[in-house]
Structure formats: structure tokens, C-alpha cells
C-alpha positions, 0 to 999 in steps of 0.5 A: 516456506508457507506464504500468504497469497496476494488476496490474502494480503489484500484481505488482511490490510482491509481488516486494519482499515477502520469505519469512516476512514479516507483512504487512497489505494495505490497502483497495483497490488493495493487496488485489491484491498477495495474488494475486501472491505466489508459492505457494512463498513463505510470507507471512503476510497480516494484515487489521485486522478479525481475520485472519492467514494470508489467501490469494488471492481465492476463485473465483467461487461459492466465496466464504464470506460470514463470510471477508472482509478489511477492505474486505469483500472475500471472501478465502481462509484458508491452512492454519494461518490464524486469525481473532481479535478485532478488538482483538487485531488492532490490538494486533498492529499497534500492537505492531510485529508487522507487517514490512510494510503496503501502503496506498493514498494521496491524497499522499505527501511527499518526506520520507515524510509520508502522507495517505490518509484525507481530501481535504476532499470532503463525502462522505469517510470521517469518520475516519482509521481503522486506516491510522494505526496501520499507518503507525506500527506496521509496520516498512516502509510501502509505498504503491501509488497512480496517480502523478497524479490524474485531473485530472493533479495530481501525488500525489507532492509536496514537502509534503502539503496534505491531512491527515496519516495519519502523519509521515515513515512511507512507505519506498517508493512504487509508482505507474503510472509508477515505483517510488520510494524515500524516502531521507534525501537525498529520493525516489530513482527505482528503476524507471520504466515502459518507454519513460519518460525520467527528465525525463518522470517529473520533469515528472509529479512535484511533488517533486524526484527523484533518479536511481538 
């Protein structure tokens, strides 16, 4: 079965981020999106640890240990960028000042419910963190994730079985198999990996899909 690579998923998300948008990229896979935003498109990247105006990852050897994102990865700061108090950063998130946040997920339900912080594993992060603020505060929520778990279980489900991060908050899902939009009628397929049929995609998905 053909699948998008993680870089291809990141590049596809970057296509859907418009000029002038204020965007938070979550920890993990979403951070790759920064590397695929066109240089001529002005997008303001926000990090919950207190950065606005992040650029792509620095070249090897050019890292600044004081300039990191929320995942503790080294980043660059564009001309005009700023860093500020953690509390001010959360005020931006909770106050509805972000146009888009891009998050990873363990599960997304057909109605847009998001579960991305706990699976019940004993070594899991013990709290939901800033994801809940982003999920509710951003005007749009994009999710990037593998379509299935390593054991082949669908991460797109009729109802989430893991604890929720946010209720009915996801607008669009980008996976290694497809791009899906959450609509009042259900999950609509916008794009599929080359060579993949709708029937194959549906068989890999534990929620009912609607053709484009």
C-alpha cells in the first residue's frame, strides 16, 4: 500500500497554511511543517514556550541553545520575531489569537474529538499540557499522524477510547494515507495516496468515510 512519507505529510500541511496566518506547531511530527513553508509566504509561527516568528531548523553547528521550541528542539528566529513570558504565550493561545494549530494525535473521532495525550501507558506524560489550550483556542485544528498504529489499528475512529484533549475541535486530518476533512456529515476524503482506492482507505479506517 502506497503511503505518504512524513516529509510529504508536512509539505501537504504547509500548502494549507495561508499568507499571514498565526500558527502553532505541536511537538513531534508537526514541527516538520516549518521546513516546508514557502519563503515568500509570511506565516507567523508560535511556540507555547514563548516564541513568535520562528523560522526553519538551524543548519548543523548553528544551533543556539537558548532558542528552542516546546519540544526542546533548536529553532531559528526570523527578523522581527520575539520571545516572551510563558504566561503571555498561553494568553495568546486561550484568547483566540492563533489561526491554526497543528497537533499530533493518538486518536481522532468522526466528529472531530481529539485524544493526543494519554493511552494508559505506564510511562506516559502525566498531564494534558498545552494541547487542550491549543485545541480549543485556535480557530482551526489540523492533525498530523500515521493512519494506523504500529499494530495496524486505525487511529481514526467512530468514538475515541482514550481520554480526550478536546471535544469536536479537529477540522482536518493529514495521515500517511489521506487528507480528511471533518464535516457535519462525517469525515470527507479530500485526497488519497497515489494508487490507493477508496475501498482500501475505508478498510484501514474505523470510522465511516465520505468520498470527495
